[in-house]
C-alpha positions in Angstrom: 2.7 7.7 1.6 1.7 6.1 -1.5 3.0 7.2 -5.1 0.0 8.2 -5.9 -0.5 10.1 -3.0 2.7 12.4 -4.0 1.2 12.7 -7.2 -1.8 14.3 -5.8 0.3 17.0 -3.6 1.9 17.7 -6.7 -0.9 18.7 -8.6 -0.8 22.1 -7.3 2.4 22.9 -8.7 1.0 21.7 -11.8 -2.4 22.8 -12.2 -1.1 26.2 -13.6 1.4 24.6 -15.7 -0.4 24.4 -19.4 2.9 23.0 -21.2 2.2 19.8 -18.1 -1.3 19.8 -18.9 -1.0 19.2 -22.5 1.8 16.5 -22.0 -0.6 14.8 -19.6 -3.6 15.0 -22.1 -1.2 13.9 -24.7 -0.2 10.5 -22.7 -4.0 10.2 -21.7 -4.7 9.7 -25.8 -2.1 7.7 -26.3 -3.0 5.4 -24.0 -7.0 5.2 -25.1 -5.6 4.6 -28.8 -3.0 2.1 -27.1 -6.1 0.2 -25.4 -8.2 0.2 -28.9 -5.1 -1.3 -30.5 -4.7 -3.9 -27.8 -8.1 -4.8 -28.4 -8.0 -5.1 -31.9 -5.2 -7.3 -31.7 -7.0 -9.6 -29.2 -10.0 -9.7 -31.8 -8.3 -10.3 -34.9 -5.7 -12.7 -33.1 -8.3 -15.2 -32.0 -10.5 -14.4 -35.2 -7.7 -15.9 -37.2 -6.8 -18.5 -34.9 -10.8 -20.0 -34.6 -10.7 -19.9 -38.4 -7.1 -21.9 -38.8 -9.1 -24.3 -36.0 -12.2 -24.6 -38.2 -10.3 -25.6 -41.0 -7.8 -27.5 -39.3 -10.5 -29.5 -37.7 -12.4 -29.7 -41.4 -9.1 -31.2 -42.9 -8.9 -33.5 -40.2 -12.2 -35.4 -41.1 -11.4 -35.3 -44.8 -10.0 -39.2 -45.2 -8.8 -38.3 -48.5 -5.5 -36.7 -47.8 -4.0 -39.1 -44.8 -0.9 -37.0 -44.6 -2.9 -33.9 -44.6 -5.4 -35.3 -42.1 -2.5 -36.3 -39.3 -1.1 -32.9 -39.5 -4.2 -30.9 -39.2 -4.9 -33.7 -36.1 -1.8 -31.8 -34.8 -3.3 -28.4 -35.1 -6.3 -29.3 -33.7 -4.6 -30.3 -31.0 -2.0 -27.5 -30.5 -4.4 -24.4 -32.1 -6.4 -23.8 -28.7 -3.3 -23.9 -26.6 -1.6 -21.3 -29.0 -5.0 -18.9 -28.7 -5.1 -19.1 -24.5 -1.5 -18.3 -24.6 -2.0 -15.2 -27.2 -4.7 -14.6 -25.2 -3.4 -14.4 -22.0 -0.2 -12.1 -23.1 -2.3 -9.7 -25.0 -4.9 -9.6 -21.9 -1.5 -8.5 -19.6 -1.2 -5.7 -22.1 -4.6 -4.4 -22.0 -5.2 -5.0 -18.0 -1.8 -2.9 -17.6 -3.3 -0.5 -20.1 -6.7 0.3 -17.9 -4.4 0.6 -14.9 -2.1 3.3 -16.9 -4.9 4.7 -18.5 -7.0 4.9 -14.6 -4.0 6.6 -13.2 -3.4 9.4 -15.6 -7.1 9.9 -15.6 -6.8 10.7 -12.0 -3.9 12.7 -11.9 -5.6 14.6 -14.9 -8.8 15.6 -13.1 -7.0 16.3 -10.2 -5.0 18.7 -11.7 -7.1 20.1 -14.5 -9.0 23.4 -14.0 -12.5 22.9 -13.1 -13.8 23.7 -16.9 -11.9 21.2 -17.8 -13.0 18.6 -15.3 -16.5 19.9 -16.1 -15.9 17.9 -19.6 -14.9 14.6 -18.4 -17.6 11.9 -19.3 -18.1 10.7 -16.0 -17.4 7.2 -14.3 -20.5 5.6 -15.7 -18.9 6.6 -19.4 -15.4 5.6 -18.5 -16.2 2.0 -17.1 -18.5 1.6 -20.1 -15.6 2.5 -22.2 -13.6 -0.1 -20.7 -16.3 -3.1 -21.1 -14.8 -4.3 -24.2 -11.0 -3.8 -23.7 -11.6 -6.1 -20.3 -14.8 -8.6 -21.5 -13.5 -9.9 -25.0 -10.6 -11.6 -23.7 -12.6 -12.9 -21.4 -15.2 -14.5 -23.7 -12.8 -16.2 -26.3 -11.0 -17.4 -22.8 -14.5 -19.1 -22.5 -14.8 -20.4 -25.5 -11.6 -21.6 -26.1 -11.6 -23.5 -22.6 -15.5 -24.9 -23.9 -13.7 -26.2 -27.3 -10.7 -27.9 -25.0 -13.3 -29.3 -22.7 -15.0 -30.8 -25.4 -12.1 -32.7 -27.1 
């Protein structure tokens, strides 16, 4: 018996407990908010690192400041790796959040009143809502791999 099937067995006990339903709904909202924040962190961090990379590339090409050019060269070499590492860490948190969200939503729908289940947007809308959190990190991953492959 899996932990999830044990949760579903408890669903009958939970169905008539409005306090627990509210707690579960609050947890769902929290996970949704965290997923949005994590996606924003990916976009913000990667945009910052791309900007830093562009500045470093241009500084490296500027021959008028040899010392600055050497430091910029170091940045050109290290920034893609820093970006990939931060991207990997943020992707782990996003995937963990998606798993938590799916688990909470499944339990919520299994225990909710049929009228509440009728308000659910459905699997297509839920899947569409996960496109950005799951695909944006992949896009940045390919961009950094492309940059590294060109060097």
